N, C-alpha and C positions, 0 to 999 in steps of 0.2 A: 472045065479042062486044066490036070492037072502037071505041071511044072519039076522036074528034081533036077535039085541045083548040082552042082559037083564041086565039092571040094577033092583036095591034096588031103594027104592021106598027112598028119601032122611027122611030125623030122625032129624026134628026138634028139639031142645035145649034148655031150656031154663035155664039160670046162672046169679040166685041171684045176685049176684056180680057183672055183669058188667053191669043189669038194672039201680045199685045202681049207682051205677060209671055215667054210663049216668047220667043219675035223675041229681048227681051234677056237674058234667058238666051241665046243662040246667039250675041249677037257677045260675050257678057262671059265664055263659056266660048275662046272664036274666038281673045281676048285674054290670057289664060290660057296659051293652047295657044302661042300668040308668042313673049309675058315666058320661060317655060320655055326656050325654044329659045335667052332672048338673057343667062343666066346666065351670070355666071364660073366659074370653075373649081372655087374656094373653095367658091363657093354649090355645087355638082352633089352636088361629095364631102361638100359637108354633107348633100346629100340624100338620098344613094347612091346618084346617078345619075353616068354615064360622060357625055362631049359626045355622044358620039355617039349614044344612050339618048336626051339630050335633043333634039337635032333629030328623031331619029325620031318624034318626040313630039307633036313641034311643026307637023309636020305633016299631026297626026294632025283630019281630017271631025270639024266640032261634035256630031255625033252615035254614035260611037267614045268622046266620054267617059266616064270610072268615072259610076257612079252616085251615088256619092255627091260628085260634081263637078255635076249635074242637082237639088241637094233646093233 
């Protein structure tokens, strides 16, 4: 005999504070990407990046940010 489990449908809730925090994080990530592309050769060398790598990273969309940037 098979029993069917009854589950309640998932309820969606909207948290305006969480949405605002995510938006502000996206702006901060975009700013960091842009600033990375503006660093001079000395600082890029110190970080172990080439100019080309920095420019490629500066053009990434915010959702491609590394997970450690989104904490």
